[in-house]
C-alpha positions, 0 to 999 in steps of 0.5 A: 057789606054785600050790594043790596044792603049798600043800596038800601043804606044809600037808598036811605041816606038820599030819602033822609037828605031830601026830607031834611032839605024840605024841612030846612027849607019850611024853617026857614020860610016860617022863621024868616019875614020876607014880606017887608024887604027890598028884594024880589020874593024869587030871590029868597026862594033861591036863598032858601033852596039852597041854604037847605041843599047846603045845609043837608050836604053839611048834615049828611058829610057830619054823620058820614064822619062820624060813622067813620070814626065808630067804624075805625073805633071798631077796627081799632076794637077789634085788632085790640082784642086780638093783640090781649087774646095773643098776649095772653096765649103767649104768657100761658105758653111761657108760663107752660115752659117754665112750670 
């Protein structure tokens, strides 16, 4: 890929990560009741922010892993296609030589 496409892709990944972090933060804020707990409110804010950033990072790593596996499979498929093509050409040459 050229540099422009890589840059656009990295900006898109950053935007998706920020969106994911904010979404996870608000989901935690909505579903975890913090009104009757003995800890101060700021403790929950820090915990929610940390958990949302860590979760977004893990999601990013998972998607990156699947992307690498997909790229590896694509390279293997290209190598397999090349092997089959050259094998068929070799068999064709052997067949011409025999007949």
